[in-house]
N, C-alpha and C positions, 0 to 999 in steps of 0.2 A: 519918608522916614525909611533908612535902609533897613529896619528890621523887619517892615512887612513887604518886603521885594522878594520876588518867589526866587526858588534857589536856582534857576535856570540862568540868572543874571552872573553866576559864579562861573569863573573859567574851568573847563573841563565838564562842566554839568551839562550834558546834551539832552536830548529827549527822551531817550531810553533809558538814563541814569536818574533822571527827574523823577520819570514813573515809579521807578524801584525806591528813591525816597520817600514819593509820596505813599508809597506800600506801608511806610515807617512810620506814617503820619506828618513828613516833615515837608511843609508847603512853602515854608518863607524862609529868610536867613536868621529871623527870630526863632522859630521852631529849632533851627538845625543849632544854635548856639546853646538852648535849652535842651536838646539830645544829648544828655549825660553818659558819658561811659558807662560799662555795668561793672568796670573792675580796671585794674591795672597790671601790667606784666612790668615785673621790679627785676632789672637785670643785674644780678650778683655777679662777681668773680666765679668763675668757672672750680667745680672742686674736685678734689681725685675720686675716682669710683669707688674705692675703699669707703666713702663718706656718706654716698647717697642713702637716704632713707625713706622708707615707705610713706608714700602718701605726702610727700613733698615735691615740689616742683623745683627743679636745680639744673645747672648746666653744668656738662662735663667734659673736657676736651679730649682727643685720643685720636687712634687710627683704626681702621677696619681691621678687623681680625678674621682671617679665613674668608670662605665665600659666602656673598649675599644669596638667602634662598626664598622663594616665593612658593606658597604653599596655600592651600584653600580650593575653594570652588571659583567661580567665576563671579559669584554674589557676593561672597566675602574672600577676598586675596588679602593673604598677609604677609608681607615683606619684611624678614625676620636679619639682621645684624648683630654681632658682637664688636663691641667697641672694646678696645683694650688702650692702658696707660699703664706706667708705672708700678701701679697699685695693685691692679686686677684687671677683669674683664666683665663688662655690662652686658645683658641680652637689650636688644632695642627693636618693636614691633611697628610696623604701619600698616593700617587697612586700607586696601585698594590702591595702592601706588607701587604696581611693579615696577614700572619705569626708573625706579631708583636703583636698581640692581647695575642697570647701565650708568648712570650718573655718579655713583659713590665708589665705583670699584677702582678708580685710578689710584689711589693712594694720596697720601699726603694726610697732614694734619687735620680735621674738623671739629666744630663744636655742635653738640646737642643738647636742647633746651627742652625740657619735657616733664611730665608727671609720672614717678616712678611708683608702681603698685606691686604686691605680691601674688603671682600666679606659681600655683603649687607651691613649693619649698624655695624658687628662687625670686629675686627682685628683678622687675622689667621694665624699661621707660618705653610709656607708649605714646606713639602718633607725635614725637618732638619735632619741634622746629629745626632746620638744617640751615647751619652757618659754615659754608663752604666755598673760598678759603675762610678759615678761621678769622681772618683780620676783619669780616663782616661784622661779627661778634663785637669789637671794639665799639663799633660806632654808638652800639645801644648800652655798653656797659655803664651801671652806675645810673640810670635814666628809667624815668616811670614812663612807660608807653599805653595809652589808653586803647581798651579793647572795647569793642561797641555790640551791642544788638544788632545782627544785622538779616537782610532778608536774600533768599537765594540770587545770585546775580550780581550781589553787591560786598566787595570786599572790605575789609579792615581799613586799608590804606587809601581806599577812595572814599570813606568816610573822614579820613584824618585831614586829609589834601582839603577836602570842602570845609571842614571845621576851621581849618586854619586860616582860611580865606576869609570865612564868615566872623571870625574874631577881629579881624583887622577892620571890620565894618562897626564893630562894638562900640558904643557911646552911652556916656552917662544918661542922656534922655532915656536910652531903654530901660533905665533902672525902674521898676515899679514899686520899691519901699520907699514910703515916706521916709523923709531925713531924721525926723526926731527917732526913729524906731531904729533905724542903722548905727545913729551915734550911742542910743542907749546901750547896743550891746557891741559896741565898737567892732563892726562888720567891715572887712575890706570894701575897698570903691568899686563899684560893679564890675567896671573894662577890668580890673586884676582880678576879682573873684571869678570871671566867667573865663578867663584865660588858666587860671589854678585848677579850674575845674577839668579842664581836658590835658593841658600840659603843664601839669605842677614841677618846679624847680626841686620843691622838697617834699616830703608827708606834712610838714608843717603848715605850709603853704596851702595844700590839699586842705586839709582838717579846717581851717579858717574858713576857705571859700566854701566847704561843704557844710559847714554850719550854716552859711548864711542864706544858701539856697534851700537848705531843709525848712530853717523858718519859714523863707518865702513860701516854700510848697505848702505849708501846713496852714499858713495865715490865708491863702486863696481858698484851699479847700473848705477851712472854716467858715470862711465868709460865705462862699459857695452855697453851704447848708444853710446858712441862716437865710440866704434870701431865698432857697428853693421851700423852707420852711414857712417863711412868709407869703409864699406865694398860691398854698393850696393847701397845706397840712390839717388845716382846721377846718375842712370843710363841713357841713352840715350832714348830720347821718339821718337819712331818710328810711332807712330798712328799720321796721317794726320787730322786734326779736324777742319773744318770749320764752321764760323756762320752757323746758322740753320733759315731761315725764318719762320719755323713751329714753333720754341720756341718763337718766336715775336710773332706771331699770338696767339701762346697759352697764354703767358702772357695778350695781350691784351683782350681777352675772359674771363678771370677770373673775378668773381663778387667782387674781391677784388685787391686793390694794393701791391705788394710785399711793405715792410718796406725801407727805406733806408740803414737800415743795412745788410737787405737782399740783395738788389740789390749788396751793396758794396762787399758782400762776394761771391756772384754769380760770379760776374766780377772778384774777385782772384781768384776762382776755374778754370773759361774759361779760363784765362790767362796762369795759370799752365798748363792746358790740352794742351794748344796751343803752350807752349813753347818748348824749346830744351830738358829740361830734365822730367824725369817721377814725375809725383806729388806725393808728402807725406804731406798729409795736414791734420789738426785736425780744426774741426769747433766747438768751444766750443758755447752753448747757452743755456740759461734758458730753465726750462720746458716751453712749450708752446710759445716759441720766432718764431717758424717757421723753423725748421733744415729740416724737411722732403721736404718740399717743392723743398729748395736748391740742396737736394741732388736728386731729383727727375730730374731736370733740369739740372745736371751732366750726369746723365743717359741717358736722351733724346739727348743730344749732343754727346754721344757715338753711341747710336742706329741708329740716322738720319746719321750719318756719314758711317754706314754700318758695324760699330762695334759690339760688345756686352758688357754689363753692368751687373755686379752681385751686390745685396744687401744681405748682411749675417745678420740675427737676430739671438738674443740670445736663443730665443724658439721659438719651432712650432707654438703655436698659435698666437704669432706675426708676425711671417712670414707669416702665412695665412691670417692675416688680413691686412699686408702691400700688398701682391698679390691681395688682392680682391679691395683694396683703388685705387693701380697703375689701374689694368684692367680696372677698372670703368671709371679713368681719360682718358685711352687711345680710351677708347669706345666712351665717351661723347664728346671729343674733337676731334675725327675723326684722329687720329695720328697714322700713318700706322706703327706699331710696334706693334710685339709679346711679351706678357709677359708668364713666367712660372714659375711654384712652383716644389721646389724640397727639400723634407725633409726625415728625416729617417724613419719615420713611414709609409712611403707610400708604396703600394704592388708592387711587384718586376714588375708585368706588366707595373702599372703607370710609375713606375721608368726608365724602359726601352723606354717608350713612350718619357717621358721627355727627357732622354739622347741622343735620335735621333734628337729632335728638337734643343737641344743644341748645337749638332755636325754640323748640317745642316745648322744652322743660322738661321731657322725659328724663333726661342725665340732672342728673340734682348736683353729685359732686364730678369735676370733671380732672382729669389727671393728664398730665402731659410735659412736653420740652416746650421751647419759645414759641412752635407754633399756637400755643394757646391764645398769643394775642395779635396773630397774623388777621389779615381783613378778612376772609372767608368765615373765620369761626367769630358766630354773631348770636350772644346770650339773649334769654329769656329775661332774665332778671339776676345779675351777678353782684351776689353781696360782700363776698370775702375771695382774696387771694392771698395763698400761703406760698412763700419762697424761700430760698435760702440764700446764705451770703454769697454763695456762688454766683449767682445771678442776683447781685444788687437790684433791689425793685426800685429804679428811679421814677423821675417826674415824667418822661417821656413814656415809660409802660402804664404808669397811672391814667396819664392822658388818653393813651390809646385805649383802654379799657373804660374810660368814664365815656368816650365817644360811642361805645356800644351799650351803655346805660347811665346810671349815676356812678359816682365814685365810690369804689368798693372799700372795703375795710382791708387794709394789708397787716399780714404777719410774717415777719421775717426770721427763718428758723437760722440759728448760730452756734455750730461744734467750735467755734475758735474760742477758747477761755481767755478774755482777756481782763486785766484789772477794773474794777467799774469804772474808776476814777478815768480811765483812758476811754473806756468804751462810751462815757456819757458824752465827751468829747466826738469822737471818730463818728457815731450816732447820732448827731444831734437833733438831728430830724426825726427821730423816733424815742418811741418811751421803752424803757429797760426791764426787763423782767429777767430772775435768773434761777435755772434748775441747778440747785446746789448740793442735793441729795440723791445718792443711788439706790437702785431698786434692791432689797436685800438678799434677793438670789443670784446675785451676780458674782461670778467667782471672781477675784481681783486675778489681775494677769502676773504672772511670776516673770519676772525681769533679770536679765545679767547681761552684764558689760565685760566684754572679753577682747583680747588681742587677737591678731591675726592667726595667730597658733593653733588656737580654736576652732579655726574652720572644718577643719576635717571632721571634729567631733559633733559640730554642728550640721554638717551632712549627713553623718550617721544618725543623729537625734531625728532630722526631718526624714530619714526613710522609714524610722520607728512609728513615727506618726502616721508616715501615708498608710502602712500596712493596717495601722489599725482603722482605717477606714477616711482619717483627717486629711486637710488639706495645709499649703504652705506658701506664703510669700516670701520672695528675696528682693529687697529694695536696691538696687545697682549703683554704684559709685556714681556719683554726679560728674558728668565731663563738660566743664566750664566752655571749652574752646569753640564747639559749636555743636549746633543740633543733630546733625548727621553723623558727627561723631558719638554723640551720644545714642543714636540709635545703633550704631556697629558696635558700640561697647557691650549694653543689654542683648544684642543678636548673639555676640562672640560669646559672652558669658552664659547665656542660657544652652547654646552648644554645648559648652564645656559641662555645665551642670548636669545636662541630660546624659553623659558618658559617666559622671559621678554617681549617679541616683541609679544608674541598671535600668535593664527591661521592665515592662509594666507599670513604668512611672512617665507620664506624660510630662513634658515642660512646656510651659508655653511663655511668651514675651510680650511685653507693652510698652511702646515709648512714644512720645510726642509727635514723630512726624508720621505717624499711623494718620489715618483718616478716621473720620470720628465712627464710621459704621465699621471699621474694621476693629477698631477697641470694644466697639459694643459687641463685637461679635466674640471676640476674646474673652471677655469678662462674661458673656452667657455661659460659655463654655466652662469657664472657671466655676460660675454658679450652680452648675449642674454635676460637678464634678467630672467633667471630661479633661480637664486638665488638673492635676495635682499640686503642681509645683508652678508659680506664676513668678517672671522674673521681669522687675517693672523699673522704670524712673518712677518721680514722685506723682506722675500723673493718676496713679492709683488711689491717691489720695480722696479723689471724687470717684468712688467705685460703687457697687452695688453691695448688699449687705450679705455675707457669706457665712452664718452660723457654724458652717463644717471647716473654717478655717482656723486653726489653733496656734501656727505658728508663724512669725513673721521676722526674717533676720535683715537687719539694716546696714548694708556695707559702708565704710568710711561715715561712720555716724558723727565722727568730729566735725564734719562739714556742714552738718544741718544746725539752725536755729533750735532750742528745746521745745518751744512751740509747735515746729513743725514735725519734730520727733514724736512729740505726743499724740499729734493727729494721724502720723503712718502709724503708729503703735494700735489707734482706735480701729486699724481693719479686723483685727482678732478679736477674740474677748466675746463675740455677741451670740456664741451659743450655749448650751449645757455644758461643754466639754471644758477641761482646763485648758487654758491657752497661756503661750509663754511668746517672749520679746527677746531676741538676743541683739544687743547693741555692739556691731566688731566696729573694734576703732584701731587705727595703725597709728595714732599717735600718741607719744611718751609723755607730754608735757603736763604738768600738774592743775594747769587751768582747764584742759580739757577733761581730766580725770574727775574733778570738781562737779563740772557742769553735768556730765553722764551719769554721775552717782546720784544728782538729784533725781533723774529718772529710774534708777535702778531701785531707791526706794521709796518711790511715790508714785500712785496712779492719779491723783487729783490733779486736773487739768489748771484750775485755779493757782493752787499752791506752785505749779510748775511755770504758770506766767509771771507769778510774782517773781520767782526765784530769775527767770530768763530777765526779767527788767533790770533785776540787781546785778548778775553778772556778765550783762553786754558791756563790753567796753571797746575802747579806738581799735584793737587789734582786728575788729572786722571791718574797720571803714575801708579798706583798700579794696576789699573783694565786694564791697558794696552788697553783703547778704540782705535779702528781703527776710522780713516775718510774714509774710504771705496775705496779710491783712490788708483789704483794700488795695487799691491800685495807686501807689505813689512811685515816682520815677527814682527818686534818692533815699526820701526819707523811709525810717525805721521805726514803727511803731514804739518797740520795745527799747531799741538802742536810742532812741531819739526822744523817750518821753518827757524829760526835762523840757526840752525845746516847744514840744507839743503842746505843753501845758502852759509855757511863756505865750505861744501864738494865740491859744485860748482866750487869755486874759486880755492880751493886746486887741484882739480883734474884738473884743464886748468894749472896750475903751473907745476903739476907733467908730463903732456903730453909734455909741453914745453922743458920739461928737458930730458926727456925721452921717447920720443914718441912710441917706441917699448916694454917700460918697461923690457927691458933685462939687467938692473943693478941687480947685486944677491940680494940685498934687496929687490927690487919688483917682485922677482919671485913668492913667496906666493900668495901676490896681483895678479899678471896675471893669476896664476891659479885658483883664486877664479872668477875673470872677465871673464873668460874660461867656467867656471861652470854656471854663472850666464847668461850668452848669451846661454846656453844649455836649462836652465831652461823657459828663456823668450820664446824662441822658440818653448819647448813642451808645455808652458801654450797656447799660438798663436793655437796650433792644437786642444785644449780639447774642 
């Protein structure tokens, strides 16, 4: 079957290119066919310079006006050109492309296509594609060109050529959807849908194909969860955990009372841990709702009963912060338990000491990163593992820990508020608790939605906050074209902002191309107020708790989903000072205003998630914008909620009829489910 052939069988894919595809998880022709674009470049007619709009991608035709200039340092060289037509002149810049000064200075008509942003008081087209001579643009006019996620050394054109060949191998027997389900929803045939996912003739063809493969993706995921749940989620609980007087004393001594929602969830966790089966529970709670204290109570219950508990954080800087907080609480409230930190960057000697304390039981609460499940970490008696959705705790991790002793209780913490109906489907292998009440002493964040004309006032407001000792975040506009360009964009913005902020205010920057250690160092410096303003991409979503940060300004807010905007807003409002969120939008559309107005008037994540569900429309499809929940290739939990519910119902019916998926028509589906389970296991260990 051609689907399972290696991609080296394709023309033009040699050993070097094959390795690059392997970096993306593409081993076979079937993998390549299912490596869907992350979006499309839709090539419309060029518009006059006078009609360009901020925040929009467009094409303009004109000639070079004046001299092309190259400025900046060797690290960030900026090439500047002015494009002129009969209606006006547009400033255009490229990062790290000084050679353009020679290639574009010959004269003649050229077409540039890129995103227009506002810099200071003028519109600028950033890093556009160049069509010179202009006739080259006509070849792409009115087409939808796929844009793929890439890795260093692999170009979009290389992927396109390989995908075209792979699609010629597509055949009906590659279809894994049962015929009755394809017929029920009138899905297009597999070969036609596969081609329209990559090279659609029109938006309607793409939308129909996408619906088919979103359904398939949800169906495989839900069936995979069911199989995982059957394979060991109801293991017997061998831990004997009795109520502890020290926990009651600790709760009485706290300077605040837990909310009713926190107490309800704590009682559910305690009941699970004392029940006949091993706990697998998800705790959903909005940012600031107090999930951490509930997790700490569970760790105390394990520790005070003579067992061990582990808390797994997504980054070292966050693990360190958790360790310092927990150690401080244990000491302050005279709780006779030892805490231990275990991270990858610790010296070999410190790791050995930590391993000894973990193995001999001196350490009752162990806090760390994925180092917690590495071979050298041997637990004396591990009863509980607390993790978060960023490191979805899969079967592989449970098996890794079970190999160190008995199957531990699992508690997954999630700050992503999604409607309960969807959560039950998505986290089908976990019981669900919700903390839906905020502590009374939390000051609600003050929000404002503004256009880009407000930017100077925003900078002035940030300067005043810093003068009062506070700190600020600025979330940079997303740059979809490439990760390296996104890094350039953040660095360029932070340099500009440093000039705006003036002396005495240190501006730092954070982006996805940085190594984890570098990110941790920047976040650590921000946590100590050595950096006053942090310019970042969305990598800051998983940061440390900085109670002193009181302002977050989100540029191009219209380009994020509501759920992600709410997550970003949660970086502030964590301390005793009043916090502010500024949503900066370049869009003038009524739909955008309606969406952002929801955030303006509400800080309730569950309400926002419901509204996100209601408002997501087909306009988002062609950018394939992700909600950020779990790891789907094309499906979006909010946008595709109806398809998700259909897939859940059909998965149940399918398993009722054929529990082991042994019917010949289901063998392809079963193979994909087995593969998806392996992926989930692998993701859980990374």
